[in-house]
C-alpha positions as CSV (number, residue, x, y, z in Angstrom):
1,M,-77.2,-129.3,56.1
2,D,-78.4,-130.9,52.8
3,S,-80.6,-133.8,53.4
4,K,-78.4,-136.4,51.1
5,V,-75.2,-135.3,53.2
6,Y,-77.4,-136.1,56.4
7,I,-78.6,-139.4,55.1
8,K,-74.9,-140.4,54.2
9,I,-73.7,-139.3,57.8
10,S,-76.4,-141.2,59.4
11,S,-75.9,-144.4,57.4
12,V,-72.2,-144.3,58.3
13,L,-72.8,-143.9,61.9
14,L,-75.3,-146.7,62.1
15,I,-72.8,-149.0,60.5
16,F,-70.0,-147.6,62.7
17,L,-72.2,-148.0,65.9
18,G,-73.2,-151.4,64.8
19,I,-69.6,-152.5,64.2
20,I,-68.6,-151.2,67.6
21,T,-71.5,-153.0,69.5
22,T,-70.8,-156.5,67.7
23,I,-67.3,-156.3,68.5
24,S,-68.0,-155.1,72.1
25,M,-70.6,-158.1,72.6
26,I,-67.8,-160.5,71.2
27,F,-65.7,-159.6,74.1
28,I,-68.7,-159.6,76.6
29,V,-69.5,-163.3,75.4
30,N,-65.8,-164.4,75.8
31,D,-65.7,-162.8,79.3
32,E,-68.4,-164.6,80.9
33,K,-68.6,-164.7,84.7
34,V,-68.0,-168.5,84.7
35,K,-66.9,-170.3,81.6
36,K,-69.3,-172.8,80.1
37,D,-66.7,-175.5,80.8
38,N,-66.3,-174.9,84.4
39,R,-70.0,-174.6,85.5
40,V,-71.4,-176.8,88.1
41,Y,-75.4,-176.4,88.4
42,V,-76.8,-176.4,92.1
43,D,-80.0,-175.3,93.6
44,G,-79.7,-172.0,95.5
45,T,-82.0,-170.1,97.8
46,I,-82.4,-166.1,97.6
47,Y,-80.9,-165.6,101.0
48,S,-81.7,-162.0,101.2
49,L,-82.4,-159.1,99.0
50,V,-80.9,-155.5,99.8
51,E,-82.3,-152.7,98.1
52,N,-80.1,-149.7,97.6
53,K,-82.8,-147.0,97.1
54,K,-80.3,-144.1,96.4
55,E,-78.7,-146.1,93.5
56,K,-82.1,-147.8,92.7
57,T,-80.2,-151.3,92.7
58,H,-80.6,-154.6,94.6
59,E,-78.1,-156.9,95.9
60,V,-79.4,-160.7,95.7
61,Y,-77.6,-163.0,98.1
62,I,-78.0,-166.7,97.3
63,S,-77.2,-169.5,99.6
64,Y,-76.2,-172.7,98.2
65,Y,-74.4,-176.0,99.2
66,V,-71.3,-177.7,97.5
67,G,-70.9,-180.9,99.1
68,E,-71.7,-180.4,102.9
69,E,-70.6,-176.8,102.8
70,E,-73.0,-173.8,102.7
71,Y,-72.1,-170.6,100.8
72,V,-73.7,-167.3,100.8
73,N,-72.6,-165.0,97.8
74,L,-73.8,-162.2,95.8
75,L,-75.6,-163.0,92.5
76,E,-75.0,-160.1,90.0
77,Y,-78.6,-160.6,88.7
78,Y,-81.8,-159.0,90.2
79,S,-85.5,-159.6,88.8
80,E,-88.6,-157.9,90.3
81,D,-90.4,-161.4,90.7
82,M,-87.4,-162.5,93.1
83,K,-88.3,-163.0,96.8
84,E,-86.6,-164.1,100.0
85,G,-86.7,-167.8,100.2
86,Q,-87.5,-168.5,96.5
87,K,-85.4,-171.4,94.9
88,I,-83.2,-170.5,91.9
89,K,-81.0,-172.6,89.8
90,I,-77.5,-171.3,89.7
91,Y,-74.1,-172.2,88.7
92,Y,-70.6,-171.7,90.3
93,D,-67.3,-172.3,88.9
94,K,-65.8,-175.5,89.7
95,N,-62.3,-173.7,90.2
96,N,-63.8,-171.0,92.7
97,V,-67.1,-171.9,94.3
98,R,-67.6,-168.3,95.4
99,K,-67.9,-167.3,91.7
100,I,-71.9,-167.6,91.1
101,S,-74.2,-166.6,88.1
102,C,-77.5,-168.0,86.6
103,D,-78.7,-168.5,83.3
104,N,-81.3,-165.7,83.4
105,I,-78.3,-163.5,82.9
106,D,-77.4,-164.8,79.8
107,K,-81.3,-164.8,78.6
108,S,-81.8,-161.1,79.6
109,N,-78.9,-160.1,77.5
110,I,-79.9,-161.9,74.4
111,I,-81.2,-158.7,72.9
112,Y,-77.9,-157.2,72.8
113,Y,-76.3,-159.7,70.6
114,F,-78.7,-158.6,67.8
115,I,-78.2,-154.8,68.3
116,G,-75.1,-154.5,66.6
117,P,-75.9,-156.4,63.4
118,I,-79.3,-154.7,63.4
119,L,-77.6,-151.1,63.5
120,I,-75.2,-152.4,60.6
121,F,-78.0,-153.7,58.2
122,A,-80.0,-150.4,59.0
123,G,-77.0,-148.5,57.8
124,I,-76.7,-150.4,54.9
125,F,-80.3,-150.4,54.2
126,I,-80.5,-146.5,54.5
127,R,-77.4,-146.0,52.2
128,L,-78.7,-148.4,49.5
129,I,-81.9,-146.5,49.6
130,N,-80.1,-143.2,49.3
131,K,-78.0,-144.6,46.3
132,L,-81.2,-145.8,44.7
133,S,-83.1,-142.5,45.0
134,E,-79.8,-140.6,43.8
135,K,-79.9,-142.8,40.7
136,L,-83.7,-142.4,40.1
137,E,-83.3,-138.6,40.5
138,E,-80.3,-138.6,37.9
139,R,-82.4,-140.7,35.4
140,R,-85.3,-138.3,35.8
141,E,-83.2,-135.4,35.3
142,R,-81.6,-137.2,32.2
143,K,-85.2,-137.7,30.7
144,E,-86.1,-134.0,31.4
145,K,-82.9,-132.7,29.6
146,E,-83.7,-135.2,26.8
147,K,-87.3,-133.7,26.2
148,K,-85.9,-130.1,26.5
149,G,-83.4,-131.0,23.8
150,K,-85.9,-132.6,21.6
151,N,-88.3,-129.5,22.1
152,E,-85.8,-127.1,21.1
């Protein structure tokens, strides 16, 4: 395959992947576990950590109080520095106190918000560099033809 064709295909693919990633992240951000308007922050305690060695995952159960009532629910987040008995700031949905999450999830996914735009810019950059090199090559060929025409 010609290198110019390869560059064109790869730049278009980067732009396409960037657009798909950006759109995906928009839907993920809009489908947060607990909407910001419904969040109620409480202090929780890591009740238990269950390791699934087969799937290489961990289930983190958090105990927390809403009023006088204690709840224990699965937190869909795990970090290697978590230990049973550790205090953790969580929030629950005021419409469903069993629906919990923590800000660490939002912070750990921040890099994904930038991947789409980075891919788009990389694709555009590669495409622009390719166009520039094509124009420079055309200009060089034209100058060589002009020199040959003058020499003849």
